[in-house]
C-alpha positions as CSV (number, residue, x, y, z in Angstrom):
1,X,-34.9,33.9,42.5
2,X,-32.8,36.2,44.7
3,X,-32.7,33.5,47.4
4,X,-31.5,30.9,44.9
5,X,-28.8,33.2,43.7
6,X,-27.5,33.7,47.3
7,X,-27.5,29.9,47.9
8,X,-25.4,29.5,44.7
9,X,-23.0,32.2,45.8
10,X,-22.7,30.6,49.2
11,X,-21.9,27.3,47.6
12,X,-19.2,28.9,45.4
13,X,-17.7,30.8,48.4
14,X,-17.5,27.6,50.4
15,X,-15.6,26.1,47.6
16,X,-13.2,29.0,47.7
17,X,-12.7,28.5,51.4
18,X,-12.0,24.8,50.7
19,X,-9.4,25.7,48.1
20,X,-7.7,28.1,50.4
21,X,-7.8,25.5,53.2
22,X,-5.7,23.2,51.0
23,X,-3.2,25.9,50.7
24,X,-2.9,26.3,54.4
25,X,-1.9,22.6,54.8
26,X,1.5,23.5,53.3
27,X,2.6,25.4,56.4
28,X,0.6,26.3,59.5
29,X,0.8,29.0,60.6
30,X,3.2,31.7,59.3
31,X,3.1,35.0,57.5
32,X,3.6,33.0,54.3
33,X,0.1,31.7,54.6
34,X,-1.5,35.1,54.2
35,X,0.7,36.0,51.3
36,X,-0.1,32.8,49.5
37,X,-3.8,33.1,50.1
38,X,-4.0,36.8,49.2
39,X,-2.2,36.1,46.0
40,X,-4.7,33.3,45.2
41,X,-7.7,35.4,46.0
42,X,-6.3,38.5,44.3
43,X,-6.4,36.9,40.9
44,X,-9.0,38.4,38.5
45,X,-11.3,35.3,38.8
46,X,-11.6,35.7,42.6
47,X,-11.7,39.5,43.0
48,X,-15.5,39.4,43.0
49,X,-15.5,37.6,46.4
50,X,-14.0,40.6,48.2
51,X,-17.3,42.6,47.6
52,X,-19.5,40.0,49.3
53,X,-21.7,41.5,52.2
54,X,-20.8,40.7,55.8
55,X,-24.2,39.0,56.3
56,X,-23.3,36.4,53.6
57,X,-19.7,36.0,54.9
58,X,-21.1,35.3,58.4
59,X,-23.1,32.5,56.9
60,X,-19.9,31.0,55.5
61,X,-18.1,31.5,58.9
62,X,-20.8,29.5,60.6
63,X,-20.0,26.6,58.3
64,X,-16.3,26.4,59.3
65,X,-15.4,23.3,61.2
66,X,-11.9,23.9,62.4
67,X,-9.4,26.6,63.3
68,X,-7.6,25.8,60.1
69,X,-10.7,26.8,58.2
70,X,-10.7,30.1,60.0
71,X,-7.1,30.7,59.1
72,X,-7.9,30.1,55.5
73,X,-10.9,32.4,55.6
74,X,-9.0,35.3,57.3
75,X,-6.1,34.9,54.8
76,X,-8.3,35.2,51.7
77,X,-8.6,39.0,51.6
78,X,-8.9,42.1,53.9
79,X,-12.7,42.2,53.6
80,X,-13.1,38.6,54.6
81,X,-10.7,39.1,57.6
82,X,-12.8,42.1,58.6
83,X,-15.9,40.0,58.5
84,X,-14.3,37.7,61.1
85,X,-13.8,40.7,63.5
86,X,-17.5,41.6,63.2
87,X,-18.7,38.0,63.7
88,X,-20.1,37.3,67.3
89,X,-17.1,35.6,69.0
90,X,-19.3,33.6,71.3
91,X,-20.5,31.4,68.5
92,X,-16.9,30.0,68.1
93,X,-17.4,28.1,71.3
94,X,-19.6,25.6,69.5
95,X,-18.7,26.0,65.8
96,X,-15.4,24.2,66.0
97,X,-13.3,22.6,68.8
98,X,-10.5,24.3,70.8
99,X,-6.9,23.5,70.2
100,X,-4.9,21.3,72.6
101,X,-1.9,22.9,74.2
102,X,0.8,20.5,75.4
103,X,3.4,22.2,77.5
104,X,7.0,21.0,78.2
105,X,10.3,22.2,79.4
106,X,13.4,22.6,77.3
107,X,15.6,22.5,80.4
108,X,15.3,23.0,84.1
109,X,17.5,25.0,86.5
110,X,18.6,24.1,89.9
111,X,19.4,26.6,92.6
112,X,20.0,26.2,96.3
113,X,18.7,22.6,96.3
114,X,15.3,23.4,94.9
115,X,13.9,23.1,91.4
116,X,12.5,26.2,89.7
117,X,11.4,26.8,86.1
118,X,12.0,29.9,84.0
119,X,9.2,30.8,81.7
120,X,11.8,31.2,79.0
121,X,12.5,27.5,79.3
122,X,9.0,26.6,78.4
123,X,7.8,25.3,75.0
124,X,4.4,24.2,73.9
125,X,2.7,22.6,71.0
126,X,-0.8,23.4,69.7
127,X,-2.7,20.6,68.0
128,X,-6.0,20.9,66.2
129,X,-8.3,17.9,66.8
130,X,-9.6,18.3,63.3
131,X,-6.1,18.1,61.7
132,X,-3.9,16.1,64.0
133,X,-1.3,15.8,61.3
134,X,-0.5,19.5,61.7
135,X,0.7,21.2,64.8
136,X,2.4,24.5,65.8
137,X,5.4,24.7,68.2
138,X,6.1,27.8,70.2
139,X,8.7,28.9,72.7
140,X,7.9,31.2,75.5
141,X,9.5,34.7,75.6
142,X,13.1,34.5,76.5
143,X,13.4,37.8,78.4
144,X,10.6,37.1,80.8
145,X,11.2,37.8,84.5
146,X,12.7,34.8,86.3
147,X,10.3,32.2,87.7
148,X,6.7,32.7,86.6
149,X,3.6,31.1,88.2
150,X,0.7,30.1,85.9
151,X,-2.5,31.9,87.0
152,X,-4.8,30.9,84.2
153,X,-5.7,31.4,80.5
154,X,-8.3,33.7,79.0
155,X,-9.2,34.7,75.5
156,X,-6.1,33.0,74.1
157,X,-3.7,34.5,76.6
158,X,-1.7,32.7,79.3
159,X,-1.5,34.7,82.5
160,X,1.7,34.5,84.6
161,X,3.0,36.3,87.7
162,X,6.3,36.6,89.5
163,X,5.9,38.7,92.7
164,X,5.0,42.2,91.4
165,X,5.7,41.3,87.7
166,X,2.7,40.2,85.5
167,X,2.8,38.9,82.0
168,X,0.3,37.9,79.3
169,X,1.5,35.6,76.6
170,X,-0.4,34.9,73.4
171,X,-0.6,31.1,73.0
172,X,-0.8,31.3,69.2
173,X,1.9,33.9,68.4
174,X,4.1,33.7,71.5
175,X,4.1,37.5,71.8
176,X,3.9,38.9,75.3
177,X,2.2,41.9,77.0
178,X,3.9,43.4,80.0
179,X,1.6,44.8,82.6
180,X,2.2,47.5,85.3
181,X,3.8,46.2,88.4
182,X,1.4,45.1,91.1
183,X,2.1,47.0,94.3
184,X,0.6,44.6,96.8
185,X,1.4,43.5,100.4
186,X,4.2,40.9,100.6
187,X,1.7,38.5,102.2
188,X,-0.8,38.9,99.4
189,X,-0.4,35.8,97.2
190,X,-2.2,35.9,93.8
191,X,-3.5,32.5,92.9
192,X,-5.6,33.1,89.8
193,X,-6.4,35.6,87.0
194,X,-9.0,36.1,84.4
195,X,-9.6,38.5,81.4
196,X,-13.1,39.8,81.3
197,X,-13.1,40.4,77.5
198,X,-10.7,39.9,74.6
199,X,-7.6,42.0,74.9
200,X,-8.5,44.0,71.8
201,X,-11.8,45.2,73.4
202,X,-11.9,48.7,74.8
203,X,-13.8,47.3,77.8
204,X,-11.2,44.6,78.5
205,X,-9.7,44.3,82.0
206,X,-7.7,41.7,83.9
207,X,-8.7,40.6,87.3
208,X,-6.3,39.0,89.8
209,X,-7.5,37.2,92.9
210,X,-5.9,36.7,96.3
211,X,-7.8,35.4,99.3
212,X,-8.4,38.9,100.7
213,X,-8.5,41.2,97.6
214,X,-9.4,41.5,93.9
215,X,-7.0,43.5,91.7
216,X,-8.2,45.1,88.5
217,X,-6.1,46.4,85.5
218,X,-8.0,48.2,82.8
219,X,-6.3,47.6,79.4
220,X,-4.3,50.7,78.4
221,X,-3.8,52.1,81.9
222,X,-0.6,52.1,84.0
223,X,-2.0,51.2,87.4
224,X,-4.0,48.6,89.4
225,X,-7.1,49.1,91.5
226,X,-7.5,47.0,94.6
227,X,-10.9,45.9,95.9
228,X,-10.7,44.3,99.4
229,X,-13.0,41.3,100.0
230,X,-15.1,41.3,103.1
231,X,-14.1,37.7,104.0
232,X,-11.3,35.5,102.7
233,X,-12.2,33.6,99.5
234,X,-10.4,30.9,97.5
235,X,-12.0,30.2,94.2
236,X,-11.3,26.9,92.4
237,X,-12.7,28.2,89.1
238,X,-14.2,31.3,87.7
239,X,-16.3,31.5,84.5
240,X,-18.3,34.2,82.6
241,X,-21.9,33.3,82.0
242,X,-24.5,35.7,80.6
243,X,-22.6,38.8,81.7
244,X,-22.0,37.5,85.2
245,X,-19.0,36.0,87.0
246,X,-19.8,32.6,88.5
247,X,-17.2,30.9,90.8
248,X,-17.0,27.7,92.6
249,X,-15.0,27.6,95.9
250,X,-14.2,25.0,98.5
251,X,-16.3,23.3,99.7
252,X,-17.8,23.4,96.2
253,X,-20.4,26.1,96.7
254,X,-21.5,28.3,93.8
255,X,-21.0,32.0,94.1
256,X,-21.4,35.2,92.0
257,X,-18.7,37.9,91.9
258,X,-19.6,41.5,91.3
259,X,-17.3,44.6,91.2
260,X,-20.1,47.3,90.8
261,X,-21.2,49.3,92.6
262,X,-18.8,47.8,95.1
263,X,-17.0,44.4,95.3
264,X,-19.2,41.7,96.6
265,X,-19.3,37.9,96.6
266,X,-22.7,36.3,97.0
267,X,-23.4,32.6,97.6
268,X,-26.0,31.1,95.2
269,X,-28.5,29.1,97.1
270,X,-28.7,25.9,95.0
271,X,-30.6,22.8,96.0
272,X,-29.1,19.4,95.1
273,X,-31.4,16.6,93.9
274,X,-31.8,13.5,96.0
275,X,-30.4,11.3,93.2
276,X,-27.2,13.3,93.0
277,X,-24.0,11.7,94.3
278,X,-21.3,14.3,94.9
279,X,-17.7,13.2,94.1
280,X,-15.2,13.1,97.0
281,X,-11.7,14.6,97.0
282,X,-11.9,16.0,93.5
283,X,-12.7,19.5,92.4
284,X,-15.6,19.9,89.8
285,X,-15.5,21.9,86.6
286,X,-17.8,24.7,85.5
287,X,-18.6,24.7,81.8
288,X,-20.6,27.2,79.8
289,X,-22.5,25.2,77.2
290,X,-24.6,27.4,74.9
291,X,-27.3,29.0,77.2
292,X,-26.6,26.5,80.0
293,X,-24.2,26.6,82.9
294,X,-23.0,23.1,83.7
295,X,-21.0,21.5,86.5
296,X,-19.1,18.4,85.8
297,X,-18.2,16.2,88.8
298,X,-16.6,12.8,89.2
299,X,-17.9,9.9,91.2
300,X,-14.8,7.7,92.0
301,X,-15.3,4.3,93.5
302,X,-14.0,0.8,93.0
303,X,-17.2,-0.3,91.4
304,X,-17.7,2.5,88.7
305,X,-14.0,2.9,88.2
306,X,-14.7,6.6,87.9
307,X,-17.6,8.1,86.1
308,X,-18.5,11.7,85.2
309,X,-21.8,13.3,86.3
310,X,-23.1,16.5,84.6
311,X,-25.5,18.9,86.3
312,X,-27.3,21.9,84.7
313,X,-27.9,25.1,86.7
314,X,-31.6,25.7,86.7
315,X,-32.3,29.3,87.7
316,X,-35.9,29.1,86.7
317,X,-36.8,26.6,89.4
318,X,-37.9,27.7,92.8
319,X,-35.7,27.2,94.6
320,X,-32.7,27.2,92.2
321,X,-31.3,23.7,91.8
322,X,-28.8,21.6,90.0
323,X,-30.5,19.2,87.6
324,X,-28.7,16.0,86.7
325,X,-28.3,15.4,82.9
326,X,-28.3,11.8,81.7
327,X,-27.0,12.8,78.3
328,X,-25.2,15.7,76.7
329,X,-27.3,15.1,73.5
330,X,-25.4,16.7,70.6
331,X,-22.8,18.5,72.8
332,X,-19.2,17.6,73.6
333,X,-17.3,19.2,76.6
334,X,-13.5,20.0,76.8
335,X,-12.0,19.9,80.3
336,X,-8.4,20.9,81.2
337,X,-6.2,19.6,83.9
338,X,-6.0,22.8,85.9
339,X,-9.3,24.1,87.0
340,X,-8.1,27.6,86.4
341,X,-7.7,26.8,82.7
342,X,-10.6,27.4,80.4
343,X,-13.3,24.8,79.7
344,X,-15.2,24.6,76.4
345,X,-18.2,23.1,74.7
346,X,-18.9,22.2,71.1
347,X,-22.1,21.5,69.3
348,X,-22.5,18.8,66.7
349,X,-18.8,17.5,67.0
350,X,-19.5,14.9,64.3
351,X,-18.9,17.8,61.8
352,X,-15.2,17.6,62.5
353,X,-14.9,13.9,63.4
354,X,-15.6,14.2,67.1
355,X,-18.3,12.5,69.2
356,X,-21.4,13.8,70.9
357,X,-22.2,13.1,74.6
358,X,-18.4,12.9,75.2
359,X,-16.0,14.7,77.6
360,X,-12.5,15.4,76.1
361,X,-9.6,15.3,78.6
362,X,-5.8,15.6,78.1
363,X,-4.3,12.1,78.2
364,X,-1.6,11.6,80.9
365,X,-0.8,8.0,80.3
366,X,2.8,7.5,79.3
367,X,1.8,4.4,77.3
368,X,-0.6,6.3,75.1
369,X,0.3,8.2,71.9
370,X,-3.0,10.0,72.0
371,X,-2.7,13.6,73.4
372,X,-6.3,13.4,74.7
373,X,-9.0,10.9,75.5
374,X,-12.8,11.0,74.9
375,X,-15.0,9.6,77.7
376,X,-18.6,9.1,77.0
377,X,-20.9,10.3,79.7
378,X,-21.7,7.4,82.0
379,X,-18.7,5.3,80.9
380,X,-15.6,4.6,83.1
381,X,-12.9,7.2,83.1
382,X,-10.0,5.0,84.1
383,X,-8.5,2.0,82.6
384,X,-7.9,-1.0,84.9
385,X,-4.5,0.4,85.6
386,X,-6.1,3.7,86.7
387,X,-3.2,5.5,84.9
388,X,-5.4,8.6,84.2
389,X,-6.1,9.4,87.9
390,X,-3.5,12.3,87.6
391,X,-6.1,14.3,85.6
392,X,-8.1,14.8,88.8
393,X,-5.2,16.3,90.8
394,X,-5.0,19.8,92.2
395,X,-3.1,22.9,91.0
396,X,0.6,22.8,90.2
397,X,1.2,26.5,89.4
398,X,3.0,25.3,86.3
399,X,1.8,25.4,82.7
400,X,0.5,21.9,81.7
401,X,-1.9,20.4,79.1
402,X,-5.0,22.5,78.5
403,X,-7.6,23.4,75.8
404,X,-7.5,26.9,74.3
405,X,-9.0,29.0,71.6
406,X,-6.4,31.4,70.1
407,X,-6.9,35.1,70.4
408,X,-7.5,35.3,66.6
409,X,-10.9,33.6,67.2
410,X,-12.0,36.5,69.5
411,X,-11.1,39.2,66.9
412,X,-7.7,40.2,68.1
413,X,-6.2,42.3,65.3
414,X,-2.7,41.1,64.4
């Protein structure tokens, strides 16, 4: 009987979330949402929901199918918001899809015959694949230091640099976090950055990579620690998988990066299957997909018109190998233009109107009104005009289209 009562309560709570979600549609997002939702949940008929145990609230969170649902949930009351902070953040990677960030420039400046872009001139729009009729527009901080290079995105924060100046910008709120100046050699060019944990975590730190060094900033401190690398390294992409840093470099070898007890980069000896055709001229993507580490590559020829291949890292095999996957089953993958931008996976995308066994990419066709395209694994990537070939280009050091989960998802307290 107790189990039946819990199921009934869960059903009623889900209805409350659905009611609140309808309130969110009026305006997304702003402080007014929380006020509106709190006033709704604070009425006498809904006060009982504030006393629900976290274990039951976590069951409700697992049923959410969009970031809008999460906003409605967190805006219901303080106890529901606290339950989000105690919910394992890793599960969001497959509960609902990431948001699409489309960047643009309000204006450009010309100086000494060359074009450069001020971060303050940037604007971007966040769009939820579940609710394409709603979007959020943001302007980058106006008082940011001059020209800023895009270094990557981690845990809902864009990472920028300008010589010794470093900046983190929350993609959802637009707020910035200024970091200590980086005292590095003039010839030490930083090319990528990654947060090791959400910014709200006590163990969070930011890593910056140059070809010869790794720089570490522990959140809350006023200085950087430099770790020289034994040999020059240039990583195309870095991901966190099961507590380890995995990186792929040129020429597309898999490596692990460790800072303790001393900085080291180790090549992973991976065997390629005989039936695997490696794409030429294009950089692959690493994607964490549940308990799997995947590599997505493109085979581009005039016959296939461009098709994706997906390989699973099989560490249980002897020797370790990449195993080709013919299907993604009930998973969908989200790839960004820049390899230093995050990649995502989502389980059972049909819950929010998506498609399984598909790879979602930002659309770059000027003739298309769609912000992204979905390519089924094994199907051609390009149209006959091959207008989407731009998605396979290299780094631009500018903020472009990418997929992102806002910092709120990872328990950042606003």
